[in-house]
mmCIF entry with sequence, helices, sheets and N, C-alpha, C, O atoms, coordinates in Angstrom:
data_MODEL
# 
_entry.id   MODEL 
# 
_entity.id                         1 
_entity.type                       polymer 
_entity.pdbx_number_of_molecules   1 
# 
_entity_poly.entity_id                      1 
_entity_poly.type                           'polypeptide(L)' 
_entity_poly.nstd_linkage                   no 
_entity_poly.nstd_monomer                   no 
_entity_poly.pdbx_seq_one_letter_code       MIRKVKGGYKVLSEKGKNLGGPYKTKEEAEKRLRQVEFFKRNKG 
_entity_poly.pdbx_seq_one_letter_code_can   MIRKVKGGYKVLSEKGKNLGGPYKTKEEAEKRLRQVEFFKRNKG 
_entity_poly.pdbx_strand_id                 A 
# 
loop_
_entity_poly_seq.entity_id 
_entity_poly_seq.num 
_entity_poly_seq.mon_id 
_entity_poly_seq.hetero 
1 1  MET n 
1 2  ILE n 
1 3  ARG n 
1 4  LYS n 
1 5  VAL n 
1 6  LYS n 
1 7  GLY n 
1 8  GLY n 
1 9  TYR n 
1 10 LYS n 
1 11 VAL n 
1 12 LEU n 
1 13 SER n 
1 14 GLU n 
1 15 LYS n 
1 16 GLY n 
1 17 LYS n 
1 18 ASN n 
1 19 LEU n 
1 20 GLY n 
1 21 GLY n 
1 22 PRO n 
1 23 TYR n 
1 24 LYS n 
1 25 THR n 
1 26 LYS n 
1 27 GLU n 
1 28 GLU n 
1 29 ALA n 
1 30 GLU n 
1 31 LYS n 
1 32 ARG n 
1 33 LEU n 
1 34 ARG n 
1 35 GLN n 
1 36 VAL n 
1 37 GLU n 
1 38 PHE n 
1 39 PHE n 
1 40 LYS n 
1 41 ARG n 
1 42 ASN n 
1 43 LYS n 
1 44 GLY n 
# 
_struct_asym.id          A 
_struct_asym.entity_id   1 
# 
_struct_conf.conf_type_id            HELX_P 
_struct_conf.id                      HELX_P1 
_struct_conf.pdbx_PDB_helix_id       AA1 
_struct_conf.beg_label_comp_id       LYS 
_struct_conf.beg_label_asym_id       A 
_struct_conf.beg_label_seq_id        26 
_struct_conf.pdbx_beg_PDB_ins_code   ? 
_struct_conf.end_label_comp_id       ARG 
_struct_conf.end_label_asym_id       A 
_struct_conf.end_label_seq_id        41 
_struct_conf.pdbx_end_PDB_ins_code   ? 
_struct_conf.beg_auth_comp_id        LYS 
_struct_conf.beg_auth_asym_id        A 
_struct_conf.beg_auth_seq_id         26 
_struct_conf.end_auth_comp_id        ARG 
_struct_conf.end_auth_asym_id        A 
_struct_conf.end_auth_seq_id         41 
_struct_conf.pdbx_PDB_helix_class    1 
_struct_conf.details                 ? 
_struct_conf.pdbx_PDB_helix_length   16 
# 
_struct_conf_type.id          HELX_P 
_struct_conf_type.criteria    ? 
_struct_conf_type.reference   ? 
# 
_struct_sheet.id               AA1 
_struct_sheet.type             ? 
_struct_sheet.number_strands   3 
_struct_sheet.details          ? 
# 
loop_
_struct_sheet_order.sheet_id 
_struct_sheet_order.range_id_1 
_struct_sheet_order.range_id_2 
_struct_sheet_order.offset 
_struct_sheet_order.sense 
AA1 1 2 ? anti-parallel 
AA1 2 3 ? anti-parallel 
# 
loop_
_struct_sheet_range.sheet_id 
_struct_sheet_range.id 
_struct_sheet_range.beg_label_comp_id 
_struct_sheet_range.beg_label_asym_id 
_struct_sheet_range.beg_label_seq_id 
_struct_sheet_range.pdbx_beg_PDB_ins_code 
_struct_sheet_range.end_label_comp_id 
_struct_sheet_range.end_label_asym_id 
_struct_sheet_range.end_label_seq_id 
_struct_sheet_range.pdbx_end_PDB_ins_code 
_struct_sheet_range.beg_auth_comp_id 
_struct_sheet_range.beg_auth_asym_id 
_struct_sheet_range.beg_auth_seq_id 
_struct_sheet_range.end_auth_comp_id 
_struct_sheet_range.end_auth_asym_id 
_struct_sheet_range.end_auth_seq_id 
AA1 1 ILE A 2  ? VAL A 5  ? ILE A 2  VAL A 5  
AA1 2 GLY A 8  ? LEU A 12 ? GLY A 8  LEU A 12 
AA1 3 ASN A 18 ? TYR A 23 ? ASN A 18 TYR A 23 
# 
loop_
_atom_site.group_PDB 
_atom_site.id 
_atom_site.type_symbol 
_atom_site.label_atom_id 
_atom_site.label_alt_id 
_atom_site.label_comp_id 
_atom_site.label_asym_id 
_atom_site.label_entity_id 
_atom_site.label_seq_id 
_atom_site.pdbx_PDB_ins_code 
_atom_site.Cartn_x 
_atom_site.Cartn_y 
_atom_site.Cartn_z 
_atom_site.occupancy 
_atom_site.B_iso_or_equiv 
_atom_site.pdbx_formal_charge 
_atom_site.auth_seq_id 
_atom_site.auth_comp_id 
_atom_site.auth_asym_id 
_atom_site.auth_atom_id 
_atom_site.pdbx_PDB_model_num 
ATOM 1   N N  . MET A 1 1  ? 90.067  114.031 80.964  1.00 0.00 ? 1  MET A N  1 
ATOM 2   C CA . MET A 1 1  ? 89.926  113.523 79.621  1.00 0.00 ? 1  MET A CA 1 
ATOM 3   C C  . MET A 1 1  ? 90.559  112.146 79.550  1.00 0.00 ? 1  MET A C  1 
ATOM 4   O O  . MET A 1 1  ? 91.397  111.788 80.378  1.00 0.00 ? 1  MET A O  1 
ATOM 5   N N  . ILE A 1 2  ? 90.156  111.392 78.568  1.00 0.00 ? 2  ILE A N  1 
ATOM 6   C CA . ILE A 1 2  ? 90.683  110.050 78.359  1.00 0.00 ? 2  ILE A CA 1 
ATOM 7   C C  . ILE A 1 2  ? 91.531  110.065 77.097  1.00 0.00 ? 2  ILE A C  1 
ATOM 8   O O  . ILE A 1 2  ? 91.103  110.542 76.046  1.00 0.00 ? 2  ILE A O  1 
ATOM 9   N N  . ARG A 1 3  ? 92.733  109.539 77.220  1.00 0.00 ? 3  ARG A N  1 
ATOM 10  C CA . ARG A 1 3  ? 93.640  109.516 76.074  1.00 0.00 ? 3  ARG A CA 1 
ATOM 11  C C  . ARG A 1 3  ? 94.108  108.094 75.821  1.00 0.00 ? 3  ARG A C  1 
ATOM 12  O O  . ARG A 1 3  ? 94.485  107.382 76.752  1.00 0.00 ? 3  ARG A O  1 
ATOM 13  N N  . LYS A 1 4  ? 94.084  107.682 74.560  1.00 0.00 ? 4  LYS A N  1 
ATOM 14  C CA . LYS A 1 4  ? 94.567  106.346 74.190  1.00 0.00 ? 4  LYS A CA 1 
ATOM 15  C C  . LYS A 1 4  ? 96.091  106.375 74.149  1.00 0.00 ? 4  LYS A C  1 
ATOM 16  O O  . LYS A 1 4  ? 96.693  107.219 73.484  1.00 0.00 ? 4  LYS A O  1 
ATOM 17  N N  . VAL A 1 5  ? 96.702  105.437 74.872  1.00 0.00 ? 5  VAL A N  1 
ATOM 18  C CA . VAL A 1 5  ? 98.161  105.315 74.894  1.00 0.00 ? 5  VAL A CA 1 
ATOM 19  C C  . VAL A 1 5  ? 98.517  103.869 74.530  1.00 0.00 ? 5  VAL A C  1 
ATOM 20  O O  . VAL A 1 5  ? 97.643  103.026 74.333  1.00 0.00 ? 5  VAL A O  1 
ATOM 21  N N  . LYS A 1 6  ? 99.795  103.616 74.450  1.00 0.00 ? 6  LYS A N  1 
ATOM 22  C CA . LYS A 1 6  ? 100.277 102.293 74.040  1.00 0.00 ? 6  LYS A CA 1 
ATOM 23  C C  . LYS A 1 6  ? 99.720  101.169 74.924  1.00 0.00 ? 6  LYS A C  1 
ATOM 24  O O  . LYS A 1 6  ? 99.361  100.105 74.418  1.00 0.00 ? 6  LYS A O  1 
ATOM 25  N N  . GLY A 1 7  ? 99.648  101.400 76.233  1.00 0.00 ? 7  GLY A N  1 
ATOM 26  C CA . GLY A 1 7  ? 99.191  100.359 77.156  1.00 0.00 ? 7  GLY A CA 1 
ATOM 27  C C  . GLY A 1 7  ? 97.693  100.297 77.351  1.00 0.00 ? 7  GLY A C  1 
ATOM 28  O O  . GLY A 1 7  ? 97.224  99.483  78.147  1.00 0.00 ? 7  GLY A O  1 
ATOM 29  N N  . GLY A 1 8  ? 96.919  101.119 76.661  1.00 0.00 ? 8  GLY A N  1 
ATOM 30  C CA . GLY A 1 8  ? 95.468  101.131 76.825  1.00 0.00 ? 8  GLY A CA 1 
ATOM 31  C C  . GLY A 1 8  ? 94.942  102.556 76.844  1.00 0.00 ? 8  GLY A C  1 
ATOM 32  O O  . GLY A 1 8  ? 95.140  103.316 75.896  1.00 0.00 ? 8  GLY A O  1 
ATOM 33  N N  . TYR A 1 9  ? 94.264  102.914 77.942  1.00 0.00 ? 9  TYR A N  1 
ATOM 34  C CA . TYR A 1 9  ? 93.683  104.255 78.073  1.00 0.00 ? 9  TYR A CA 1 
ATOM 35  C C  . TYR A 1 9  ? 94.105  104.854 79.401  1.00 0.00 ? 9  TYR A C  1 
ATOM 36  O O  . TYR A 1 9  ? 94.149  104.162 80.418  1.00 0.00 ? 9  TYR A O  1 
ATOM 37  N N  . LYS A 1 10 ? 94.418  106.153 79.389  1.00 0.00 ? 10 LYS A N  1 
ATOM 38  C CA . LYS A 1 10 ? 94.788  106.866 80.610  1.00 0.00 ? 10 LYS A CA 1 
ATOM 39  C C  . LYS A 1 10 ? 93.797  107.986 80.854  1.00 0.00 ? 10 LYS A C  1 
ATOM 40  O O  . LYS A 1 10 ? 93.276  108.595 79.919  1.00 0.00 ? 10 LYS A O  1 
ATOM 41  N N  . VAL A 1 11 ? 93.546  108.251 82.143  1.00 0.00 ? 11 VAL A N  1 
ATOM 42  C CA . VAL A 1 11 ? 92.700  109.381 82.526  1.00 0.00 ? 11 VAL A CA 1 
ATOM 43  C C  . VAL A 1 11 ? 93.648  110.518 82.896  1.00 0.00 ? 11 VAL A C  1 
ATOM 44  O O  . VAL A 1 11 ? 94.513  110.363 83.759  1.00 0.00 ? 11 VAL A O  1 
ATOM 45  N N  . LEU A 1 12 ? 93.476  111.671 82.231  1.00 0.00 ? 12 LEU A N  1 
ATOM 46  C CA . LEU A 1 12 ? 94.346  112.813 82.450  1.00 0.00 ? 12 LEU A CA 1 
ATOM 47  C C  . LEU A 1 12 ? 93.525  114.028 82.850  1.00 0.00 ? 12 LEU A C  1 
ATOM 48  O O  . LEU A 1 12 ? 92.372  114.179 82.447  1.00 0.00 ? 12 LEU A O  1 
ATOM 49  N N  . SER A 1 13 ? 94.145  114.900 83.655  1.00 0.00 ? 13 SER A N  1 
ATOM 50  C CA . SER A 1 13 ? 93.506  116.171 83.970  1.00 0.00 ? 13 SER A CA 1 
ATOM 51  C C  . SER A 1 13 ? 93.632  117.091 82.765  1.00 0.00 ? 13 SER A C  1 
ATOM 52  O O  . SER A 1 13 ? 94.310  116.762 81.791  1.00 0.00 ? 13 SER A O  1 
ATOM 53  N N  . GLU A 1 14 ? 92.976  118.246 82.834  1.00 0.00 ? 14 GLU A N  1 
ATOM 54  C CA . GLU A 1 14 ? 93.059  119.199 81.728  1.00 0.00 ? 14 GLU A CA 1 
ATOM 55  C C  . GLU A 1 14 ? 94.479  119.696 81.511  1.00 0.00 ? 14 GLU A C  1 
ATOM 56  O O  . GLU A 1 14 ? 94.851  120.062 80.396  1.00 0.00 ? 14 GLU A O  1 
ATOM 57  N N  . LYS A 1 15 ? 95.277  119.708 82.581  1.00 0.00 ? 15 LYS A N  1 
ATOM 58  C CA . LYS A 1 15 ? 96.664  120.157 82.472  1.00 0.00 ? 15 LYS A CA 1 
ATOM 59  C C  . LYS A 1 15 ? 97.606  119.019 82.067  1.00 0.00 ? 15 LYS A C  1 
ATOM 60  O O  . LYS A 1 15 ? 98.802  119.242 81.884  1.00 0.00 ? 15 LYS A O  1 
ATOM 61  N N  . GLY A 1 16 ? 97.076  117.811 81.929  1.00 0.00 ? 16 GLY A N  1 
ATOM 62  C CA . GLY A 1 16 ? 97.889  116.685 81.484  1.00 0.00 ? 16 GLY A CA 1 
ATOM 63  C C  . GLY A 1 16 ? 98.409  115.801 82.596  1.00 0.00 ? 16 GLY A C  1 
ATOM 64  O O  . GLY A 1 16 ? 99.202  114.896 82.334  1.00 0.00 ? 16 GLY A O  1 
ATOM 65  N N  . LYS A 1 17 ? 97.984  116.036 83.843  1.00 0.00 ? 17 LYS A N  1 
ATOM 66  C CA . LYS A 1 17 ? 98.429  115.238 84.976  1.00 0.00 ? 17 LYS A CA 1 
ATOM 67  C C  . LYS A 1 17 ? 97.708  113.890 84.970  1.00 0.00 ? 17 LYS A C  1 
ATOM 68  O O  . LYS A 1 17 ? 96.504  113.830 84.722  1.00 0.00 ? 17 LYS A O  1 
ATOM 69  N N  . ASN A 1 18 ? 98.444  112.806 85.244  1.00 0.00 ? 18 ASN A N  1 
ATOM 70  C CA . ASN A 1 18 ? 97.852  111.468 85.222  1.00 0.00 ? 18 ASN A CA 1 
ATOM 71  C C  . ASN A 1 18 ? 96.949  111.270 86.435  1.00 0.00 ? 18 ASN A C  1 
ATOM 72  O O  . ASN A 1 18 ? 97.378  111.477 87.570  1.00 0.00 ? 18 ASN A O  1 
ATOM 73  N N  . LEU A 1 19 ? 95.699  110.870 86.200  1.00 0.00 ? 19 LEU A N  1 
ATOM 74  C CA . LEU A 1 19 ? 94.739  110.622 87.273  1.00 0.00 ? 19 LEU A CA 1 
ATOM 75  C C  . LEU A 1 19 ? 94.385  109.144 87.388  1.00 0.00 ? 19 LEU A C  1 
ATOM 76  O O  . LEU A 1 19 ? 93.544  108.781 88.209  1.00 0.00 ? 19 LEU A O  1 
ATOM 77  N N  . GLY A 1 20 ? 94.990  108.308 86.606  1.00 0.00 ? 20 GLY A N  1 
ATOM 78  C CA . GLY A 1 20 ? 94.726  106.875 86.692  1.00 0.00 ? 20 GLY A CA 1 
ATOM 79  C C  . GLY A 1 20 ? 95.018  106.179 85.382  1.00 0.00 ? 20 GLY A C  1 
ATOM 80  O O  . GLY A 1 20 ? 94.895  106.753 84.300  1.00 0.00 ? 20 GLY A O  1 
ATOM 81  N N  . GLY A 1 21 ? 95.411  104.925 85.515  1.00 0.00 ? 21 GLY A N  1 
ATOM 82  C CA . GLY A 1 21 ? 95.639  104.138 84.322  1.00 0.00 ? 21 GLY A CA 1 
ATOM 83  C C  . GLY A 1 21 ? 97.076  103.698 84.227  1.00 0.00 ? 21 GLY A C  1 
ATOM 84  O O  . GLY A 1 21 ? 97.873  103.999 85.115  1.00 0.00 ? 21 GLY A O  1 
ATOM 85  N N  . PRO A 1 22 ? 97.423  103.005 83.190  1.00 0.00 ? 22 PRO A N  1 
ATOM 86  C CA . PRO A 1 22 ? 96.587  102.720 82.019  1.00 0.00 ? 22 PRO A CA 1 
ATOM 87  C C  . PRO A 1 22 ? 95.564  101.624 82.284  1.00 0.00 ? 22 PRO A C  1 
ATOM 88  O O  . PRO A 1 22 ? 95.825  100.668 83.014  1.00 0.00 ? 22 PRO A O  1 
ATOM 89  N N  . TYR A 1 23 ? 94.402  101.783 81.679  1.00 0.00 ? 23 TYR A N  1 
ATOM 90  C CA . TYR A 1 23 ? 93.332  100.796 81.759  1.00 0.00 ? 23 TYR A CA 1 
ATOM 91  C C  . TYR A 1 23 ? 93.234  100.085 80.422  1.00 0.00 ? 23 TYR A C  1 
ATOM 92  O O  . TYR A 1 23 ? 93.490  100.680 79.375  1.00 0.00 ? 23 TYR A O  1 
ATOM 93  N N  . LYS A 1 24 ? 92.860  98.807  80.455  1.00 0.00 ? 24 LYS A N  1 
ATOM 94  C CA . LYS A 1 24 ? 92.787  98.017  79.222  1.00 0.00 ? 24 LYS A CA 1 
ATOM 95  C C  . LYS A 1 24 ? 91.630  98.445  78.333  1.00 0.00 ? 24 LYS A C  1 
ATOM 96  O O  . LYS A 1 24 ? 91.746  98.437  77.108  1.00 0.00 ? 24 LYS A O  1 
ATOM 97  N N  . THR A 1 25 ? 90.503  98.823  78.957  1.00 0.00 ? 25 THR A N  1 
ATOM 98  C CA . THR A 1 25 ? 89.336  99.193  78.155  1.00 0.00 ? 25 THR A CA 1 
ATOM 99  C C  . THR A 1 25 ? 88.948  100.641 78.398  1.00 0.00 ? 25 THR A C  1 
ATOM 100 O O  . THR A 1 25 ? 89.253  101.214 79.444  1.00 0.00 ? 25 THR A O  1 
ATOM 101 N N  . LYS A 1 26 ? 88.280  101.214 77.432  1.00 0.00 ? 26 LYS A N  1 
ATOM 102 C CA . LYS A 1 26 ? 87.810  102.596 77.552  1.00 0.00 ? 26 LYS A CA 1 
ATOM 103 C C  . LYS A 1 26 ? 86.741  102.702 78.635  1.00 0.00 ? 26 LYS A C  1 
ATOM 104 O O  . LYS A 1 26 ? 86.627  103.738 79.290  1.00 0.00 ? 26 LYS A O  1 
ATOM 105 N N  . GLU A 1 27 ? 85.946  101.627 78.832  1.00 0.00 ? 27 GLU A N  1 
ATOM 106 C CA . GLU A 1 27 ? 84.907  101.636 79.860  1.00 0.00 ? 27 GLU A CA 1 
ATOM 107 C C  . GLU A 1 27 ? 85.512  101.799 81.253  1.00 0.00 ? 27 GLU A C  1 
ATOM 108 O O  . GLU A 1 27 ? 84.980  102.543 82.077  1.00 0.00 ? 27 GLU A O  1 
ATOM 109 N N  . GLU A 1 28 ? 86.621  101.104 81.520  1.00 0.00 ? 28 GLU A N  1 
ATOM 110 C CA . GLU A 1 28 ? 87.299  101.222 82.810  1.00 0.00 ? 28 GLU A CA 1 
ATOM 111 C C  . GLU A 1 28 ? 87.803  102.651 83.009  1.00 0.00 ? 28 GLU A C  1 
ATOM 112 O O  . GLU A 1 28 ? 87.693  103.200 84.106  1.00 0.00 ? 28 GLU A O  1 
ATOM 113 N N  . ALA A 1 29 ? 88.345  103.247 81.971  1.00 0.00 ? 29 ALA A N  1 
ATOM 114 C CA . ALA A 1 29 ? 88.851  104.617 82.052  1.00 0.00 ? 29 ALA A CA 1 
ATOM 115 C C  . ALA A 1 29 ? 87.703  105.590 82.299  1.00 0.00 ? 29 ALA A C  1 
ATOM 116 O O  . ALA A 1 29 ? 87.859  106.541 83.065  1.00 0.00 ? 29 ALA A O  1 
ATOM 117 N N  . GLU A 1 30 ? 86.546  105.368 81.659  1.00 0.00 ? 30 GLU A N  1 
ATOM 118 C CA . GLU A 1 30 ? 85.389  106.242 81.875  1.00 0.00 ? 30 GLU A CA 1 
ATOM 119 C C  . GLU A 1 30 ? 84.865  106.123 83.297  1.00 0.00 ? 30 GLU A C  1 
ATOM 120 O O  . GLU A 1 30 ? 84.413  107.110 83.877  1.00 0.00 ? 30 GLU A O  1 
ATOM 121 N N  . LYS A 1 31 ? 84.921  104.913 83.867  1.00 0.00 ? 31 LYS A N  1 
ATOM 122 C CA . LYS A 1 31 ? 84.496  104.710 85.255  1.00 0.00 ? 31 LYS A CA 1 
ATOM 123 C C  . LYS A 1 31 ? 85.389  105.526 86.194  1.00 0.00 ? 31 LYS A C  1 
ATOM 124 O O  . LYS A 1 31 ? 84.891  106.174 87.115  1.00 0.00 ? 31 LYS A O  1 
ATOM 125 N N  . ARG A 1 32 ? 86.688  105.497 85.967  1.00 0.00 ? 32 ARG A N  1 
ATOM 126 C CA . ARG A 1 32 ? 87.637  106.258 86.790  1.00 0.00 ? 32 ARG A CA 1 
ATOM 127 C C  . ARG A 1 32 ? 87.402  107.756 86.633  1.00 0.00 ? 32 ARG A C  1 
ATOM 128 O O  . ARG A 1 32 ? 87.482  108.503 87.608  1.00 0.00 ? 32 ARG A O  1 
ATOM 129 N N  . LEU A 1 33 ? 87.114  108.195 85.420  1.00 0.00 ? 33 LEU A N  1 
ATOM 130 C CA . LEU A 1 33 ? 86.859  109.612 85.177  1.00 0.00 ? 33 LEU A CA 1 
ATOM 131 C C  . LEU A 1 33 ? 85.619  110.062 85.952  1.00 0.00 ? 33 LEU A C  1 
ATOM 132 O O  . LEU A 1 33 ? 85.608  111.164 86.500  1.00 0.00 ? 33 LEU A O  1 
ATOM 133 N N  . ARG A 1 34 ? 84.577  109.230 86.008  1.00 0.00 ? 34 ARG A N  1 
ATOM 134 C CA . ARG A 1 34 ? 83.381  109.556 86.790  1.00 0.00 ? 34 ARG A CA 1 
ATOM 135 C C  . ARG A 1 34 ? 83.713  109.663 88.271  1.00 0.00 ? 34 ARG A C  1 
ATOM 136 O O  . ARG A 1 34 ? 83.170  110.524 88.963  1.00 0.00 ? 34 ARG A O  1 
ATOM 137 N N  . GLN A 1 35 ? 84.608  108.791 88.774  1.00 0.00 ? 35 GLN A N  1 
ATOM 138 C CA . GLN A 1 35 ? 85.028  108.862 90.176  1.00 0.00 ? 35 GLN A CA 1 
ATOM 139 C C  . GLN A 1 35 ? 85.726  110.185 90.457  1.00 0.00 ? 35 GLN A C  1 
ATOM 140 O O  . GLN A 1 35 ? 85.456  110.832 91.469  1.00 0.00 ? 35 GLN A O  1 
ATOM 141 N N  . VAL A 1 36 ? 86.611  110.580 89.573  1.00 0.00 ? 36 VAL A N  1 
ATOM 142 C CA . VAL A 1 36 ? 87.360  111.829 89.742  1.00 0.00 ? 36 VAL A CA 1 
ATOM 143 C C  . VAL A 1 36 ? 86.403  113.014 89.769  1.00 0.00 ? 36 VAL A C  1 
ATOM 144 O O  . VAL A 1 36 ? 86.524  113.886 90.630  1.00 0.00 ? 36 VAL A O  1 
ATOM 145 N N  . GLU A 1 37 ? 85.446  113.056 88.831  1.00 0.00 ? 37 GLU A N  1 
ATOM 146 C CA . GLU A 1 37 ? 84.479  114.149 88.774  1.00 0.00 ? 37 GLU A CA 1 
ATOM 147 C C  . GLU A 1 37 ? 83.612  114.177 90.026  1.00 0.00 ? 37 GLU A C  1 
ATOM 148 O O  . GLU A 1 37 ? 83.309  115.255 90.539  1.00 0.00 ? 37 GLU A O  1 
ATOM 149 N N  . PHE A 1 38 ? 83.207  113.011 90.529  1.00 0.00 ? 38 PHE A N  1 
ATOM 150 C CA . PHE A 1 38 ? 82.387  112.924 91.732  1.00 0.00 ? 38 PHE A CA 1 
ATOM 151 C C  . PHE A 1 38 ? 83.110  113.544 92.921  1.00 0.00 ? 38 PHE A C  1 
ATOM 152 O O  . PHE A 1 38 ? 82.537  114.366 93.634  1.00 0.00 ? 38 PHE A O  1 
ATOM 153 N N  . PHE A 1 39 ? 84.355  113.160 93.139  1.00 0.00 ? 39 PHE A N  1 
ATOM 154 C CA . PHE A 1 39 ? 85.101  113.666 94.283  1.00 0.00 ? 39 PHE A CA 1 
ATOM 155 C C  . PHE A 1 39 ? 85.473  115.132 94.126  1.00 0.00 ? 39 PHE A C  1 
ATOM 156 O O  . PHE A 1 39 ? 85.590  115.856 95.114  1.00 0.00 ? 39 PHE A O  1 
ATOM 157 N N  . LYS A 1 40 ? 85.655  115.563 92.902  1.00 0.00 ? 40 LYS A N  1 
ATOM 158 C CA . LYS A 1 40 ? 85.961  116.968 92.649  1.00 0.00 ? 40 LYS A CA 1 
ATOM 159 C C  . LYS A 1 40 ? 84.799  117.851 93.098  1.00 0.00 ? 40 LYS A C  1 
ATOM 160 O O  . LYS A 1 40 ? 85.011  118.933 93.647  1.00 0.00 ? 40 LYS A O  1 
ATOM 161 N N  . ARG A 1 41 ? 83.571  117.385 92.864  1.00 0.00 ? 41 ARG A N  1 
ATOM 162 C CA . ARG A 1 41 ? 82.379  118.173 93.227  1.00 0.00 ? 41 ARG A CA 1 
ATOM 163 C C  . ARG A 1 41 ? 82.027  118.053 94.708  1.00 0.00 ? 41 ARG A C  1 
ATOM 164 O O  . ARG A 1 41 ? 81.419  118.967 95.264  1.00 0.00 ? 41 ARG A O  1 
ATOM 165 N N  . ASN A 1 42 ? 82.394  116.946 95.363  1.00 0.00 ? 42 ASN A N  1 
ATOM 166 C CA . ASN A 1 42 ? 81.992  116.709 96.756  1.00 0.00 ? 42 ASN A CA 1 
ATOM 167 C C  . ASN A 1 42 ? 83.100  116.976 97.760  1.00 0.00 ? 42 ASN A C  1 
ATOM 168 O O  . ASN A 1 42 ? 83.008  116.564 98.916  1.00 0.00 ? 42 ASN A O  1 
ATOM 169 N N  . LYS A 1 43 ? 84.134  117.655 97.326  1.00 0.00 ? 43 LYS A N  1 
ATOM 170 C CA . LYS A 1 43 ? 85.233  117.982 98.227  1.00 0.00 ? 43 LYS A CA 1 
ATOM 171 C C  . LYS A 1 43 ? 84.767  119.071 99.203  1.00 0.00 ? 43 LYS A C  1 
ATOM 172 O O  . LYS A 1 43 ? 84.160  120.062 98.797  1.00 0.00 ? 43 LYS A O  1 
ATOM 173 N N  . GLY A 1 44 ? 85.061  118.872 100.492 1.00 0.00 ? 44 GLY A N  1 
ATOM 174 C CA . GLY A 1 44 ? 84.602  119.761 101.553 1.00 0.00 ? 44 GLY A CA 1 
ATOM 175 C C  . GLY A 1 44 ? 84.975  121.167 101.341 1.00 0.00 ? 44 GLY A C  1 
ATOM 176 O O  . GLY A 1 44 ? 84.649  122.023 102.163 1.00 0.00 ? 44 GLY A O  1 
# 
C-alpha cells in the first residue's frame, strides 16, 4: 500500500514494513509498488 507521509509517499507492506521511499510523487511510489508485486509473483 502507499501511504502519504511528511517526506512524500512511502510504499508499505500489509503488515506495515517499509518497502521503499519516501518518494516525492505518488507516481514514483506506484512504480515501486508494481516492482514489489512483480517480484512477489515471480519468486522461484
